[in-house]
N, C-alpha and C positions, 0 to 999 in steps of 0.2 A: 197202566203204563205198558210200554212195549220194550222188547229187546231189539238190539240192532247189531248187524254184522259189519265189519270193516273189510274193504278190499283195496287193492292198490294197482295203479296203472294210469296211463294217459288217455284211455278210451273206455267208455262204459261197456263196450262189447268185447273187451279183451282185458279182463281183470285177473289178478293173481292173489293168492292167499298171503304171500310175502313179497315185498318189493324185490324186483330183480330175479325172482324165482319162476321156473316154468310151470308151477302148479296152478293151473287156471281155475277160476271159480265163477259161478253165475250169481248175480245179485240183482234180481228184478227190482225195478224202480229205484235203482241206485242214484244218488246225487253226490256231487262234489261237496266234501265236508272239511277239507283242509289239506295238509301235506305232511310228509315226514322227511327227516334228514335235512341236511343243508342249512338254510337260513332260518332265523327265528322271526316271530312276528314283530310288529313295530313298537317295541317297548323301550327303545333307546339303547344304543350300543353299550353304554356304561352299566345298564341294568342287567346285561347278559349274566346269568348265574355262573359262579365260579366254584371250583372245588375248595372246600375248607381245609384240605390237606396240602394241596400244591398251589392253589391260586390260579390254576389254568382254567380257561373257560370250558364249561361242560359242553358235551355234544347236545345239539337240539335233536330230540328223538321224534316228537310229533306235536303238531298243533291241530286241534280238532274242534270244530264248531259242534256244540251239543244240541240234541233235541231238547225241547222245552222241559220235559220231565226230568232231565238230568242236570239242569241248571240249579244245583242245590245250594249255592252260596249267594243267590240273589238273582232277580230277573234281569238285572243289567249286566251280569257276568255270564256271557253266552258261549264262551269257548275256554279251552285249557291248552297250555303248553307244558310238555314234560321234557326234562333234561336229565342227563346222567353223567356222572364223573367216573364211576367204576374205579375208585381210588382206594379201595380197602387194603391194598398191598403197596400203595405208593409211598415214596419217601416224603416225610413232612418237610415243608419249607418254613423255616423259622419266621414267626410273626404273622403268617397268613390267617390262621384261625382267629386270632385276636382282632386283626384288622377287619375281617368280614363280620365280626360281632359288633363292630362300631367303635373299637378303641382308636383314639386319635393316633396317627402315625408320629413316631419320633422324628427329629430332624434328619437323622440318618435314613430312616425309611422313606420320608418324603422326598429325599434326594435320589432315591432309587426308582427309576421309571417303572419297573415292574411292580414293586410294592406300592408305589403311588397309585397305579391303576387299580390294584386290589382294593385300596382304601376308597377310591372313587366309586367302586362297585357297591360298597357298603352304603355310601352316601346316596347313591341313586337307586337303591333297592326298590323293586316294584312293590306297590302297596298290597298286592294280592299274592306275594311270593310265599310259598310254604316249603320249608326244608323237610326233606324226607330222608330217612336212613334205614337201610335194610339190616337184617340180623347179623350180617358179617361186617358191618361198618361202612358199607359203600354209601356215598352221598348222591342224592338226587334232588331235583327241585320241581315243584308243580306251581304254575302260575295260572290264575284265573284272569280271563281277558274280557274287556268290554267289546261291544260290536265295532267300535271305532279302532281299537287296537288290533282286532282280528283282521279288519279290512285294510289296515294301513300297509304301506310298502314294507316288504320284508327286509330284514337287516342281516348283514354278515357279522361274524364274531369280532371282538376287539382286535386291533392290530397286534401281530405277534412280536412282542418286544421282550420275550423271556430271556434271561441270562443263560449262558451256556452250561452253568452248573446245576440246572434243574434235573439232570439225570437222563438215562437212556430210556428206551421203550419199555423196559421192565420195571422201572422205578418211578416213572413220571405219572402214570395213570392215563386213562383214556381222556381225550380232550378234543375240542372243536378245531384246533389248529392242525392236528395230525390224523384224526379218525372220523371226520364227518362223512356220512353216507350220502350218495347222490340223492337229490331232491326228487320226491315222487308224490303224485297226487293221491289223496286218500278219498275213498268213496264210502258212503254209508247207505245201508238198505235194511229193511225190517227183517229180523230173524223170526220165522214162524215155526210153530210146532214145539217150542221149548216149554216143557212142563213147569219150569222154574221161573218163568217170567213174573216179575213182581214179588218174588220170594227171596228173602235173605239167605245166602249160602250157609249151610250148616252140615257138619260131619255126622251129627246124630239124627238128622231128619226133622229137626225142630221147625215148626211152622209149615210142615208139609213139603220141605225141600227134598228132592230126590237126587242123591249124589250120582255123578256120572259113573257108569258101569256097575251100578249097584242093583240092577234088575235084569232079569232074563227076558223081559218083554221084548219081542222082536222089533216092534215099532220104535221103542226107546233105543234099542241097540243100534238100529239104523240111523236114528237122529244123531246119536253121539258120534257115530263114525263119520257122519257128514260134517260135524262142526269141530271135530278134534283138530287142534292146530290152528284155529282161526282166532283173530282178535275181535272183541265184541264189547258192547255195553249191555249189562244186565243178563239175566238168564243163568244157565248152567256154566259154572267155571270148572276148569280142569287143572288145578295145581298138581305139579308132579310129585309133591310130597304132602306134608300136612297142610290143611286148610287154615289160613289166617283167621284169628278170632276178631269179632267185631265188625264183620262185613255186613253191608245192607243190600237191599235190592239194586242199589245204584253203583254197582262195582264195574270198573273198567278193566278187562283182562287183555293184556298186551303180550304178543308172542315175541320170543327172542328173535333178533335180527331186524325188526321193524325200525327204520330210521337209524340203523347202527346200534340199536340196543344190544348190550352184551350181558346175557344172563346164563351163559354156559349151557344153553339148550333148554332153559326153563321158561316159565311164564311169570309175568308181573301182575299183581292185583292192586289196583289203585281205587280206593273207595271214595266216591265223589260226595258222599254224605258224611261219613265218619272220619275221613282222612287217614284211615288205616292203609298201610302200604307194606307189601312184602313180595318176595318172589322165591321160587324154589326150582331146583333142577329136577 
């Protein structure tokens, strides 16, 4: 297998490490592989993931067409979409959790346009939707997509029909109505020279994994300096704190700020084989 770097921009000859940032990067042989921020893929508006705390639509972080080696849930599932709610400190909206779990709405809930839309999301849930929760209780969603869904026209979030009592900026949580980042093209190119390509990340060196910054070897030090702060598939990961357990060689590491992703300066690790998910500052 190979490892791959992500870069962002509208032209292959002017790519950056993070969308909208001036840190330019070179990515030989780069190809368009998706987009971040803004709209979601063609999954149907009702299926747009919502926060289980507030019922607000999550922000679309990134949709990425995967190289064949990374299509770990079946040959027909060729891409992923990742969403974030960042709702670990948001105020709960009564009834939302149960409705998203599939509980039938009461007559009163069915008469509430917002809660009725939440219930409709549960009914239209994408068949390859996986709920993810980080260690501090923040909700995220990962959707595996077919080639047809990836190529379908992109969709905007559901119409904003929230009631006024959902709270202010500090209690409602991040959402697609207020916090979506500008849409940016994502490019993919091969990462070369990574000693950990094809090896599962491990803190203790199991399987021959060499943790970042664990060696004084000048060549390795130069490589780690070059890839620090980049998003990528496979190879060396750089969690800011402890390394998540259960990662495989098929890990997707995503930097804070990509597509509006809010990690407080950290990095997210999304394992495409084991479904392990975590992030750290």
